[in-house]
C-alpha positions in Angstrom: -30.1 23.8 22.9 -29.2 20.5 21.2 -27.0 22.2 18.7 -25.0 24.0 21.4 -24.8 20.9 23.6 -23.6 18.6 20.8 -21.3 21.1 19.0 -18.0 20.2 20.6 -18.7 16.5 20.2 -19.3 16.9 16.5 -16.1 19.0 16.0 -14.1 16.5 18.0 -15.4 13.6 15.9 -14.4 15.4 12.7 -10.9 16.1 14.0 -10.4 12.5 15.3 -11.3 11.1 11.8 -7.9 12.4 10.5 -6.0 10.3 13.0 -8.1 7.2 12.1 -7.6 7.6 8.4 -3.9 8.3 8.9 -3.5 5.1 10.9 -5.2 3.0 8.2 -3.0 4.5 5.4 0.2 4.0 7.4 -0.7 0.4 8.1 -1.5 -0.1 4.4 1.9 1.5 3.4 3.8 -0.7 5.9 2.1 -3.9 4.5 2.5 -2.9 0.9 6.1 -4.0 0.3 5.4 -7.2 2.3 2.5 -8.2 0.2 4.4 -7.8 -3.1 7.4 -9.6 -1.7 5.3 -12.5 -0.6 3.5 -12.6 -3.9 6.8 -12.6 -5.8 8.1 -15.4 -3.7 5.0 -17.6 -4.2 5.1 -17.0 -8.0 8.8 -17.8 -8.1 8.0 -21.2 -6.5 5.8 -22.0 -9.5 8.8 -21.6 -11.9 6.6 -20.1 -14.6 9.5 -19.2 -16.9 10.5 -22.8 -17.2 7.1 -24.4 -17.1 4.6 -21.9 -18.6 5.2 -19.9 -21.7 2.2 -17.6 -21.4 2.1 -16.3 -17.8 4.7 -13.6 -17.2 4.5 -12.0 -13.7 7.6 -9.9 -14.4 5.7 -7.8 -16.8 3.5 -6.6 -13.9 5.4 -7.0 -10.7 8.2 -4.5 -11.5 9.9 -2.3 -8.9 8.7 0.8 -10.8 5.0 -0.3 -10.7 5.3 -1.2 -7.0 6.7 2.3 -6.2 3.9 3.9 -8.2 1.2 2.0 -6.3 2.7 3.0 -3.0 3.0 6.6 -4.1 -0.8 6.9 -4.1 -0.9 6.2 -0.4 1.9 8.8 0.2 0.0 11.4 -1.8 -3.2 10.7 0.2 -1.2 11.1 3.5 0.2 14.4 2.2 -3.2 15.8 1.3 -4.5 14.6 4.7 -2.0 16.7 6.5 -2.9 19.8 4.5 -6.7 19.2 5.2 -6.1 18.6 8.9 -4.3 21.9 9.3 -7.5 23.6 8.0 -9.9 21.6 10.2 -11.2 23.5 13.2 -10.6 22.1 16.7 -12.7 22.3 19.8 -10.8 25.3 21.1 -10.9 27.3 17.8 -13.3 30.0 17.0 -16.4 28.3 15.4 -17.6 30.2 12.3 -20.6 27.9 12.0 -21.7 28.7 15.5 -21.6 32.4 14.7 -23.7 32.0 11.6 -26.3 29.8 13.4 -26.6 32.2 16.3 -27.0 35.2 13.8 -29.7 33.4 11.9 -31.7 32.6 15.0 -31.3 35.9 16.7 -34.7 37.1 17.8 -36.3 33.9 16.4 -36.2 31.7 19.5 -39.1 31.2 21.9 -38.9 31.3 25.7 -39.3 27.5 26.1 -41.3 25.7 28.7 -41.0 26.2 32.4 -39.6 23.5 34.6 -43.1 22.5 35.8 -44.4 22.4 32.2 -41.5 20.2 31.1 -42.2 17.8 34.0 -45.8 17.5 32.9 -44.7 16.8 29.3 -42.3 14.1 30.5 -45.1 12.4 32.5 -47.4 12.4 29.5 -44.4 11.2 27.3 -44.1 8.0 29.4 -47.6 7.0 28.6 -47.4 8.1 25.0 -44.2 6.1 24.4 -45.7 3.0 25.9 -48.6 3.3 23.5 -46.4 4.3 20.5 -48.1 7.6 20.1 -46.0 10.0 18.0 -43.8 11.8 18.0 -40.7 10.7 19.8 -41.4 7.1 20.8 -38.6 5.9 18.6 -36.2 7.8 20.8 -37.3 6.0 24.1 -34.0 4.2 24.3 -32.0 7.4 24.3 -30.1 8.1 27.5 -29.0 11.2 29.3 -30.1 14.8 29.9 -28.5 18.2 30.4 -29.3 21.2 32.6 -30.2 24.7 31.3 -30.8 27.0 34.2 -33.2 25.2 36.5 -34.5 23.0 33.7 -33.5 19.4 33.0 -33.8 18.6 29.3 -34.2 14.9 28.9 -32.9 13.7 25.5 -35.5 11.0 24.8 -38.3 13.6 25.1 -36.7 16.1 22.8 -39.0 15.5 19.8 -42.1 15.6 22.0 -41.0 18.9 23.6 -40.4 20.3 20.1 -43.9 19.2 18.9 -45.5 20.8 22.0 -43.7 24.0 21.3 -45.0 24.0 17.7 -48.6 23.6 19.0 -48.1 26.3 21.6 -46.7 28.8 19.1 -49.6 28.2 16.7 -52.2 28.7 19.5 -50.4 31.8 20.9 -50.1 33.6 17.6 -53.3 32.2 16.0 -51.4 30.8 13.1 -53.5 29.4 10.3 -50.8 27.7 8.2 -47.9 25.7 9.8 -45.0 24.3 7.8 -42.5 22.1 9.7 -39.2 21.2 8.1 -37.1 18.4 9.6 -34.3 16.0 8.8 -35.8 13.4 11.0 -37.3 10.6 8.9 -38.3 8.1 11.6 -41.7 6.5 11.5 -42.8 8.3 14.6 -43.1 11.5 12.5 -44.0 10.2 9.0 -46.8 8.2 7.4 -45.0 5.8 5.1 -46.2 3.3 2.6 -44.2 1.3 0.1 -41.0 3.2 1.1 -42.6 6.6 0.3 -43.2 9.3 2.9 -46.8 10.5 2.3 -46.9 13.2 5.0 -47.2 13.6 8.8 -48.7 10.8 10.9 -52.5 11.1 11.3 -52.0 11.3 15.1 -50.0 14.5 14.6 -52.6 16.0 12.4 -55.4 15.1 14.9 -53.4 16.6 17.8 -52.5 19.9 16.2 -56.0 20.5 14.7 -57.6 19.6 18.0 -55.3 21.6 20.4 -54.8 24.6 18.1 -58.2 25.1 16.4 -56.8 28.1 14.5 -54.6 25.9 12.4 -56.2 25.1 9.0 -53.2 23.6 7.2 -50.2 21.6 8.6 -47.5 20.5 6.2 -44.3 18.6 6.9 -41.2 18.4 4.6 -37.8 16.8 5.0 -34.9 19.1 4.4 -34.2 18.1 0.9 -37.9 18.3 -0.2 -38.3 21.7 1.3 -35.2 23.0 -0.5 -36.5 21.6 -3.8 -39.9 23.2 -3.4 -38.4 26.5 -2.1 -36.4 26.7 -5.3 -39.3 25.8 -7.5 -42.2 27.8 -5.9 -40.5 30.5 -3.9 -37.8 31.1 -6.5 -35.2 30.8 -3.7 -31.5 30.7 -4.6 -30.8 27.0 -3.9 -28.1 25.1 -5.6 -28.9 21.5 -6.8 -25.8 20.4 -5.0 -27.3 21.6 -1.7 -30.4 19.5 -2.4 -28.3 16.5 -3.1 -26.2 17.0 0.0 -29.4 17.2 2.1 -30.7 14.0 0.6 -27.3 12.3 1.3 -27.2 13.5 4.9 -30.8 12.3 5.6 -30.0 8.9 4.1 -26.7 8.5 6.1 -28.5 9.6 9.3 -31.2 7.0 8.6 -28.7 4.2 8.1 -26.7 5.1 11.1 -29.8 5.2 13.4 -31.1 1.9 12.1 -27.7 0.2 12.7 -26.8 1.8 16.1 -30.3 2.1 17.7 -32.5 -0.6 16.1 -30.0 -3.4 15.4 -30.5 -3.6 11.7 -27.7 -4.3 9.3 -27.0 -3.7 5.6 -26.3 -7.0 4.0 -23.9 -5.7 1.2 -21.7 -4.0 3.9 -21.4 -7.2 6.0 -20.9 -9.4 2.8 -18.0 -7.1 1.8 -16.6 -6.9 5.3 -16.5 -10.7 5.6 -14.7 -11.0 2.3 -11.8 -8.9 3.6 -11.1 -11.6 6.2 -10.7 -14.4 3.7 -7.4 -14.4 1.7 -7.8 -14.5 -2.1 -11.6 -14.5 -2.2 -13.4 -12.3 -4.7 -17.1 -11.5 -4.1 -19.5 -10.1 -6.7 -22.6 -8.5 -5.1 -25.6 -8.2 -7.5 -27.9 -5.3 -7.8 -30.7 -7.3 -6.2 -28.6 -7.4 -3.0 -27.6 -3.8 -3.0 -31.3 -2.7 -3.2 -32.4 -4.8 -0.2 -33.6 -2.8 2.8 -31.8 -3.4 6.1 -32.4 -6.7 8.0 -32.4 -7.5 11.7 -30.6 -10.7 12.7 -27.6 -11.9 14.6 -24.6 -10.1 12.9 -21.9 -12.3 14.5 -23.7 -15.5 13.5 -24.1 -14.4 9.9 -20.5 -13.2 9.8 -19.3 -16.7 10.8 -21.5 -18.2 8.2 -20.2 -15.9 5.5 -16.6 -16.8 6.4 -17.4 -20.5 6.1 -19.1 -20.0 2.7 -16.1 -18.1 1.4 -13.5 -20.5 2.7 -15.5 -23.4 1.2 -15.3 -21.6 -2.2 -11.5 -21.3 -1.8 -11.0 -24.9 -0.9 -13.5 -26.5 -3.3 -14.4 -23.9 -6.0 -12.9 -22.4 -9.1 -11.5 -18.9 -9.6 -11.8 -18.0 -5.8 -15.0 -16.2 -6.7 -18.5 -16.2 -5.1 -21.5 -14.4 -6.7 -24.2 -13.2 -4.4 -27.8 -12.6 -5.6 -31.2 -12.1 -3.9 -34.5 -13.6 -5.0 -38.0 -12.9 -3.9 -39.7 -16.2 -2.8 -43.0 -14.9 -1.6 -42.7 -14.8 2.2 -38.9 -14.8 2.2 -35.9 -13.3 0.4 -33.4 -16.0 -0.7 -29.8 -14.9 -0.4 -27.9 -17.0 -2.9 -24.1 -17.6 -2.7 -22.8 -19.4 -5.8 -19.4 -20.5 -6.9 -18.1 -22.6 -9.8 -16.7 -26.1 -9.3 -14.8 -28.4 -11.6 -16.9 -31.2 -13.1 -14.7 -33.8 -11.4 -14.4 -32.0 -8.1 -16.0 -33.4 -5.0 -18.0 -30.8 -3.1 -18.3 -31.4 0.6 -21.4 -32.8 2.3 -22.6 -31.2 5.4 -21.1 -33.9 7.5 -17.8 -34.0 5.7 -17.5 -30.2 6.0 -18.1 -30.5 9.7 -15.5 -33.1 10.3 -12.8 -31.9 8.0 -13.0 -28.2 8.6 -9.8 -26.1 8.7 -9.1 -24.1 11.8 -10.2 -21.0 10.0 -13.6 -22.5 9.0 -14.8 -23.4 12.4 -17.2 -26.3 12.2 -17.9 -26.3 8.4 -21.1 -25.9 6.4 -23.1 -27.8 9.1 -22.5 -24.8 11.3 -23.9 -22.5 8.7 -27.1 -24.6 8.7 -27.4 -24.9 12.5 -26.6 -21.2 13.1 -29.1 -19.9 10.6 -31.8 -22.2 11.7 -31.5 -20.9 15.2 -32.4 -17.5 13.7 -35.3 -19.0 11.8 -33.5 -19.0 8.5 -33.6 -22.3 6.5 -30.4 -23.1 4.6 -30.3 -25.1 1.3 -27.3 -26.6 -0.4 -27.7 -26.9 -4.2 -25.1 -28.9 -6.2 -24.8 -29.2 -9.9 -22.0 -30.6 -12.1 -20.5 -27.1 -12.4 -21.6 -25.1 -9.4 -22.1 -25.1 -5.7 -24.7 -22.9 -4.1 -25.7 -22.0 -0.5 -29.1 -20.4 -0.1 -30.3 -18.5 3.0 -34.1 -18.0 3.0 -34.6 -14.9 5.2 -38.2 -14.2 6.2 -39.5 -10.9 5.0 -40.6 -10.1 8.6 -36.9 -9.6 9.5 -36.5 -6.8 7.0 -37.2 -3.1 7.6 -40.6 -2.7 5.9 -41.3 -4.8 2.8 -38.2 -5.6 0.8 -38.2 -4.8 -2.9 -36.0 -7.1 -5.0 -34.6 -6.0 -8.3 -34.3 -8.6 -11.1 
């Protein structure tokens, strides 16, 4: 039911991506010449040929190299048009739908009656309030759709599926039940130290109690099932299929955590902020890339990142900021460090506040005040050769217990 209901939306989203990518490429192409012209003008003002014998921009900024760089965008646009012509639209025949319906022919149950669904929804309200799995992580989902005289409420989809599994086991006196799912939310899985150990104990208790015939209940995510099917059942499964399944599960997990639970991935926001500051270069360490998602005010952190980068542009060397993460017991310290000249005068909190540019808002003092409202202490560390801003983010804000690589 969910597949058929969401099919057109998924096809439409795939088709719309072509227009989005084309717009980005065309905008980049239009700006390409302008960027090189501006760069050439600024370099010309330096009069490098007269005043510097080593730096030779003309060796790199030639018309031929400019055309070659722009040609990459043009080739991308050409390939995009070819691919778009092959992409199915909502009114085309859907071969995937045909395959799915063929696979499931004769393998679909009758479903619950309208009255049975209403009873499940009533019990679901109480279960979700008490965080009894499965499904309570979907309690914020909105909407429903009608199938015959039945209203299928989206937030109770997982619970309905679970009840169908139990009913099937009872009806056919099934001893061994294997459930395969791409859903990796905590309302299905027992997870410790980032590892899925198996189904939640509440699920085991429920199926063994309500369907006494069941002796074994196993759960696999899609990738694990394909891997074991290849190994133990000698099924014809390509390694690329297993990798794709893993990637899809991870992307789905990340998308859900961002859109539904308010978490963010720090490397993504750090990179995004850097694109808004002219000339800044940011190096993100492995320790940051391996951090689990964190839940805090995204707009507030973005403003702070812009200030940190702009401060590095105005007072640092090389227009570069290095970002590392350190485990400090009950907090993860996010460290932004840039080089400074030994004779440079790095700004104090107060000076940064009073002399801030229009781009920088209210200076480094704003970084401190904004983060402290989130419960994140900010430290400024100055040495003769470097300037560092440290944000100490409590581990309670991270999804699970963050593991920091050194």
